C-alpha positions, 0 to 999 in steps of 0.5 A: 782227831788223832793218828791211832783214832782214825786208823781204829774207824777205818778197820771198824769200817773194814769188817767186824771186830772180834768182840772177844780177843784171846793172846798168848803173851810169847816170847818176853826173854827171848826178846831179852836174850836177843838185847842182851838184857837179863829176862827180868827186862823182857818181863817189865817190857811185857807190861808196859806191852799190856797197857798198850794192847788193853787200851788199844782193844778197849779203843777199838771196840773189843768186848773182851780181851783175854791174857795167857799172863800167867800159866800152870806151867810157869810155877815150874820156872826158875823160882826166881823168875816165878818171883820177879813175875808175881811182884810185876803182877803186884805191881802193875796192879797196885799202879795200872788200877786207877787207868782201867777205871780211866779208860771204862774197862773191868777187871776179871780173872780165870784159874786156880787163883788160891795158888797166886801168893796172899798179896797178890790175890788181896790187891786183886781182889780190890783191883775187882772190886775198884773196876767192877762197875766198868762196862767198856770192856773186860781184861780179863786174866788167865793166872795159874792158868790151865785149860787141862785143870779147868775142864779136870775142874768142870768134871769134877764140878759135873760128878759130885752133882751127878753122885748126889743124884741133882742131875742126870747123866744124860742131862750133862751137854755142851751148854751144861758143862760151859757152865762149870767153865772159869769163862761161863759169864764171857763168850769163847774168843772170835781170835786167837793171837800168839806172839813169837812165831810159837805154833801151839795152844799151850793149854789155853782155853783148850774148850774155848777155842774150838771155832777160833780165829789164830793169828800167829806174829813172829815178833816178841811180845815186848814189840808187840803193838798197835800195828800188829795188833790192826794186823790180826783182827785184818787178817781175822775180817778177811776169815770165813767163819763157816763154823762147820757149814759151807760158804753158800750157807754163809752168803744166804744167811748174810743175805737173810739177815740183811733183809730182815734189817732191811725191813726192821727199818723201812 
């Protein structure tokens, strides 16, 4: 048994594994600056980290991993940096689809994909098609994504249906709105990790993180590794997720679940 597998198995025994982890991958530029390197070097190293953390999450038992890969606001960066990011994305898609298949990982995306260069769009479609039957974990890339953009698009879609009298205003609720979000087919994140020590959500999954647990790491994304990931999951395992309830209600609910499970297996 490899050292990593042993560590991951111990983690599974220590508590619940988050079904869905979302990560704001921050600090590539500062990582490079600290080493006297161009920002592109940080982005390249960050791509290697994506590969490692994706495979780690799949091995640990995470079912959905959403990575904030490129935000709507990132289009405002210098043109040469945006071009570099698009080239890195294109190259990564071409080179790593086979690795996704080897690890039984399905690729999906959220965001305004039509804003991406046509070559990237085509490569994304091909990668999604090639991995569509994989079922160990879904890697969800947020590309040209903005939480506010997503909510506005959902409101527009619902507004059209109301104006066409296909639905009634009174029919709009949390569940119906969720059906118009880009994440409609996946559960909300259980754990949100942000690297580089920044305490903000940066317009990421604004609706979906209403009850998500946060973990802030001081480590820049290129240096984030399986040990930091394990620390984040351990922190999550030590939280009491109450969803508006009180501790006694959570404890009673666990007792009832335990009793029912015992009956099933008796």
